[in-house]
N, C-alpha and C positions, 0 to 999 in steps of 0.2 A: 262481466256478465251481469245483467240486471235480473233481479229475482222479484217475482210478484207473488204475494201471499193471497191465495183465493180460499174462501170459506163458503161452505154451504150451510144454510140455516133451515132447520126443521122446526115448525111451530105447531104445537099440539094443544088443543083446547081441553081443559079439565072437564070431564063429564060427570065425575063423581068423586067421593072421598077415596074410593078404591084407587082411582087413577092417581090421585095425589100420593097415596101410600106406595104405589109401585114405581113412581117416576125415579126416585133416587137410586133404588136398587138396579133398575134397568140402565140408568146412566153409568153406574159402576161397572156393569157387565160390558157396556160399549167401550168404556175407558180401557178395560183389560183387553178386549178384542183388538183395539187399536194399536196394541204393542206389536202385532204382526205386521210385517212390512208390506203386505198386499191388501191390508184393510185400512180405510181412512181412520185417522185418529180423531177421537172426540176431544176437541180443544177446551170446551167448557159447556156447562149446562146451568140453567137457572129458571126461576119461575117469576113471572111478572103478571100481576093481576090474576086472571084465571087461565093464563097460558103458560105452557112449558116450552122452553127453547133448548135445542141441541145444536151446538155449533161444531161442525165437523170439518176436517181437512177436505178440500176439493181435489179430486184426482181426475185429471184429464186423460181420456183414453184415446 
């Protein structure tokens, strides 16, 4: 059986210093929620320039 890894990317623009401060704690919460079998897993998160990225598991319904 062939397996295809699909991912969803969410890109968020940093609007303020507060956004920057909140990003990592929010990503940690998403990482913990992804341990539930019915919630997409957060695969990685990172910041590039003024954008934040959340890469999550894609779940086809």
